[in-house]
C-alpha positions as CSV (number, residue, x, y, z in Angstrom):
1,M,107.8,17.7,-250.1
2,V,110.6,15.9,-252.0
3,L,112.4,18.0,-254.6
4,N,114.6,17.3,-257.6
5,V,117.1,20.2,-257.6
6,V,119.4,21.0,-260.5
7,V,122.2,23.4,-259.7
8,C,124.2,24.9,-262.6
9,L,128.0,25.4,-261.9
10,K,130.7,27.2,-263.8
11,Q,134.4,26.8,-263.6
12,I,136.4,30.0,-263.8
13,P,140.1,31.0,-264.0
14,N,141.5,31.7,-260.6
15,P,140.9,35.5,-260.2
16,D,144.1,35.9,-258.2
17,L,146.2,35.3,-261.3
18,Q,147.6,37.8,-263.7
19,F,145.9,37.3,-267.1
20,Q,147.6,37.8,-270.5
21,I,145.9,38.2,-273.9
22,S,146.4,35.3,-276.2
23,P,148.3,35.9,-279.5
24,D,145.1,36.0,-281.6
25,G,143.7,38.7,-279.3
26,K,140.4,37.0,-278.8
27,D,140.9,35.2,-275.5
28,I,143.2,35.1,-272.5
29,R,146.2,32.7,-272.4
30,R,145.0,29.6,-270.7
31,D,148.1,27.3,-271.0
32,A,149.3,28.1,-267.4
33,L,146.0,28.8,-265.7
34,N,144.4,27.0,-262.8
35,Y,140.6,27.0,-262.2
36,K,138.1,27.1,-259.4
37,L,134.3,27.0,-258.8
38,N,132.7,30.3,-259.5
39,G,132.1,32.3,-256.3
40,A,128.3,32.7,-256.5
41,D,127.8,29.1,-257.6
42,E,129.3,28.0,-254.2
43,Y,126.3,29.5,-252.5
44,A,123.9,28.0,-255.1
45,L,125.4,24.6,-254.5
46,E,125.1,25.0,-250.7
47,E,121.5,26.1,-251.0
48,A,120.7,23.1,-253.2
49,V,122.2,20.7,-250.6
50,R,120.4,22.4,-247.7
51,I,117.1,22.1,-249.5
52,K,117.7,18.4,-250.1
53,E,118.6,17.9,-246.4
54,K,115.4,19.6,-245.3
55,Q,113.0,18.3,-247.9
56,G,114.5,15.1,-249.2
57,G,115.1,14.5,-252.9
58,R,118.2,14.7,-255.1
59,V,120.7,17.3,-256.2
60,V,122.2,17.1,-259.7
61,A,125.2,19.4,-260.5
62,V,125.4,20.4,-264.1
63,T,128.2,22.2,-265.9
64,L,129.1,23.2,-269.5
65,G,132.8,22.9,-270.4
66,P,135.9,20.8,-271.2
67,K,137.2,17.8,-269.3
68,R,138.9,19.9,-266.6
69,T,135.5,20.9,-265.2
70,E,135.1,17.4,-263.8
71,Q,137.3,18.3,-260.9
72,M,134.8,20.9,-259.9
73,L,131.9,18.5,-260.3
74,R,133.6,16.0,-258.0
75,E,133.9,18.8,-255.5
76,A,130.1,19.3,-255.8
77,L,129.6,15.5,-255.2
78,A,131.8,15.7,-252.1
79,K,129.7,18.5,-250.8
80,G,126.4,16.7,-251.1
81,A,125.3,16.6,-254.8
82,D,124.0,13.1,-255.8
83,E,124.8,13.2,-259.5
84,A,127.1,15.2,-261.7
85,V,126.5,16.0,-265.4
86,R,129.0,17.6,-267.8
87,I,127.9,19.0,-271.2
88,A,131.0,18.2,-273.2
89,Y,131.2,21.5,-274.9
90,D,135.0,22.1,-275.2
91,D,135.1,25.8,-276.0
92,P,137.5,26.9,-273.3
93,S,136.2,30.5,-273.2
94,A,132.5,30.0,-274.0
95,F,131.8,33.8,-274.3
96,D,128.4,33.4,-275.9
97,V,126.0,33.4,-272.9
98,G,123.0,32.9,-275.2
99,K,124.4,29.7,-276.7
100,N,125.5,28.5,-273.2
101,A,122.1,29.0,-271.8
102,R,120.5,27.1,-274.7
103,L,122.8,24.2,-274.1
104,L,122.2,24.2,-270.4
105,A,118.5,24.3,-271.0
106,A,118.6,21.4,-273.4
107,A,120.5,19.4,-270.7
108,I,118.1,20.3,-267.9
109,R,115.1,19.2,-270.0
110,T,116.5,15.7,-269.9
111,L,116.6,15.8,-266.0
112,P,113.8,15.7,-263.5
113,H,113.7,19.2,-262.0
114,D,111.4,20.9,-259.5
115,L,113.9,23.6,-258.8
116,V,116.8,25.0,-260.8
117,L,119.5,27.1,-259.1
118,T,122.3,29.2,-260.4
119,G,124.7,31.7,-259.0
120,V,123.7,35.3,-259.4
121,Q,126.6,36.0,-261.7
122,S,130.0,34.7,-262.9
123,D,133.2,36.2,-261.5
124,D,134.8,36.2,-265.0
125,Y,132.2,37.7,-267.3
126,V,129.8,39.2,-264.8
127,N,126.9,39.2,-267.2
128,S,124.2,38.1,-264.6
129,A,122.4,36.7,-267.6
130,T,122.5,32.9,-267.6
131,G,119.8,32.4,-264.9
132,G,117.3,34.7,-266.5
133,L,117.9,33.3,-269.9
134,L,117.5,29.7,-268.6
135,A,114.2,30.6,-266.9
136,G,112.9,32.0,-270.2
137,L,114.0,29.1,-272.3
138,L,112.6,26.6,-269.8
139,G,109.4,28.5,-269.2
140,L,110.0,28.7,-265.5
141,P,109.0,31.5,-263.0
142,H,112.2,32.9,-261.5
143,A,113.6,35.3,-258.9
144,S,117.0,36.8,-258.9
145,V,119.5,37.9,-256.2
146,V,117.9,35.5,-253.7
147,T,119.2,35.5,-250.1
148,R,116.7,33.1,-248.5
149,V,114.5,30.2,-249.7
150,V,111.7,28.5,-247.9
151,V,109.7,25.6,-249.4
152,R,106.0,25.6,-248.7
153,E,104.1,22.7,-250.3
154,R,104.1,23.4,-254.0
155,Q,105.5,26.9,-253.8
156,L,108.6,28.8,-252.6
157,E,108.9,31.8,-250.4
158,V,112.0,33.7,-251.5
159,T,113.7,36.8,-250.2
160,C,115.5,38.9,-252.9
161,E,118.1,41.6,-252.3
162,L,117.3,45.1,-253.7
163,E,119.3,48.2,-254.0
164,G,119.9,50.3,-250.9
165,G,119.7,47.4,-248.5
166,L,116.1,46.7,-249.2
167,Q,114.6,43.3,-249.5
168,R,111.5,41.9,-251.2
169,V,109.7,38.6,-250.4
170,Y,108.1,36.7,-253.3
171,A,105.9,33.6,-253.6
172,L,106.7,31.4,-256.6
173,P,105.0,28.2,-257.8
174,L,107.1,25.2,-258.5
175,P,108.9,24.3,-260.7
176,A,111.0,27.5,-260.6
177,L,114.4,28.9,-261.1
178,L,116.4,31.0,-258.6
179,T,119.7,32.9,-258.9
180,I,121.4,32.8,-255.5
181,Q,123.2,35.9,-254.1
182,F,126.7,35.9,-252.5
183,G,126.4,35.4,-248.7
184,A,123.0,33.7,-248.8
185,N,124.5,30.9,-246.6
186,T,127.8,29.6,-245.5
187,P,129.2,27.0,-247.9
188,R,130.5,23.9,-246.3
189,Y,133.8,22.2,-246.6
190,A,133.9,18.7,-248.0
191,P,135.1,16.0,-245.5
192,L,137.9,13.7,-246.6
193,P,135.7,10.5,-246.8
194,A,133.3,12.4,-249.1
195,I,136.2,13.6,-251.2
196,M,137.5,10.0,-251.6
197,K,134.0,8.7,-252.4
198,A,133.5,11.5,-255.0
199,A,136.7,10.6,-256.7
200,R,135.2,7.2,-257.6
201,Q,131.7,8.4,-258.7
202,P,130.9,8.4,-262.4
203,I,130.2,11.7,-264.1
204,K,127.6,11.7,-266.8
205,E,128.7,13.2,-270.1
206,L,126.3,14.7,-272.6
207,G,127.3,15.2,-276.2
208,P,125.3,17.0,-278.9
209,A,123.3,13.9,-279.8
210,A,122.1,13.5,-276.2
211,L,120.7,17.1,-276.5
212,G,119.0,16.5,-279.8
213,L,121.7,18.3,-281.8
214,V,123.8,17.3,-284.9
215,G,126.8,19.2,-283.5
216,W,127.5,22.1,-281.2
217,D,127.3,24.6,-284.0
218,S,123.8,23.4,-285.1
219,I,122.0,25.0,-282.2
220,A,119.5,27.6,-283.5
221,L,120.4,31.1,-282.4
222,P,118.3,34.3,-283.2
223,Y,121.5,36.3,-283.5
224,S,125.1,36.1,-284.7
225,F,128.0,36.3,-282.2
226,G,131.7,36.6,-282.5
227,V,134.6,38.0,-280.4
228,R,136.3,40.9,-282.2
229,G,139.1,41.2,-279.6
230,L,140.1,41.5,-276.0
231,S,142.2,44.2,-274.4
232,P,143.2,45.2,-270.9
233,P,141.5,48.3,-269.5
234,A,143.4,51.6,-270.1
235,A,144.8,53.2,-267.0
236,K,142.9,56.4,-266.2
237,G,145.0,57.8,-263.4
238,H,147.6,57.0,-260.8
239,A,147.9,56.6,-257.1
240,E,150.1,59.0,-255.2
241,M,151.7,57.7,-252.0
242,V,151.9,60.2,-249.1
243,T,154.9,59.7,-247.0
244,G,156.4,61.3,-243.9
245,S,155.2,61.6,-240.4
246,V,151.6,61.5,-239.5
247,E,151.4,65.2,-239.2
248,E,153.1,65.7,-242.6
249,Q,150.8,63.2,-244.2
250,A,147.7,64.9,-242.7
251,K,148.9,68.3,-244.0
252,R,149.7,66.9,-247.5
253,L,146.3,65.1,-247.7
254,A,144.5,68.3,-246.6
255,Q,146.3,70.3,-249.3
256,M,145.5,67.7,-252.0
257,L,141.8,67.9,-251.1
258,R,141.9,71.7,-251.4
259,D,143.7,71.6,-254.7
260,K,141.2,69.1,-256.2
261,G,138.2,71.2,-255.0
262,F,136.9,68.8,-252.4
263,V,137.4,71.2,-249.5
264,R,136.9,74.9,-249.7
265,R,139.7,77.1,-248.5
């Protein structure tokens, strides 16, 4: 069975960086940041390409963001996506997950889609909300925290990770939406010829008019949203380094455990 797969990708600030709050207190400073593909989305992209390789069809990579996200889309093309689409929404932070999901859903409606994949969560905001919201907006059955996907005629057999190391297997009709868990597969590296080819491929850009909107602020929302402020988490404690010989460290650690009530005297 040939499938049209849409995979939603997000570009995030490199988590190895030290972030600073911007002067207005409502975002991080972005003037010196570098960006990368969101961790869970790497697995969603790999799953999309593997499905195409097994079933045939096409993979379309879709993102929401400014011009810099095109580097990430070219990475997706080099790894096996057939087409790249950027929703030209230039909010660098895009905190409002409800608005983001509505814009993504509007774009996906313009594309053939038998299966929509997202990562299970983003590494920056960790809402784990976009996939579920997309499924609701598109009217698609969905499964979350998916670790295995098998296509069987017009339905999917998916394995989902539960708490405590448990798993649950579902059958879903197509079209459907899945959020892919970390470790579901092993993402591939892009070979140099594919990287060079991807650098020349066009990236489709969708503005408000292509999504049936007058402007980005004209999308109907059933709520109001605004960022009041960002702040780093308050330090709640401190680490104490235990030095000395191994014997001295062991004695000190044992005494600390007794003092804190973890070990009875």
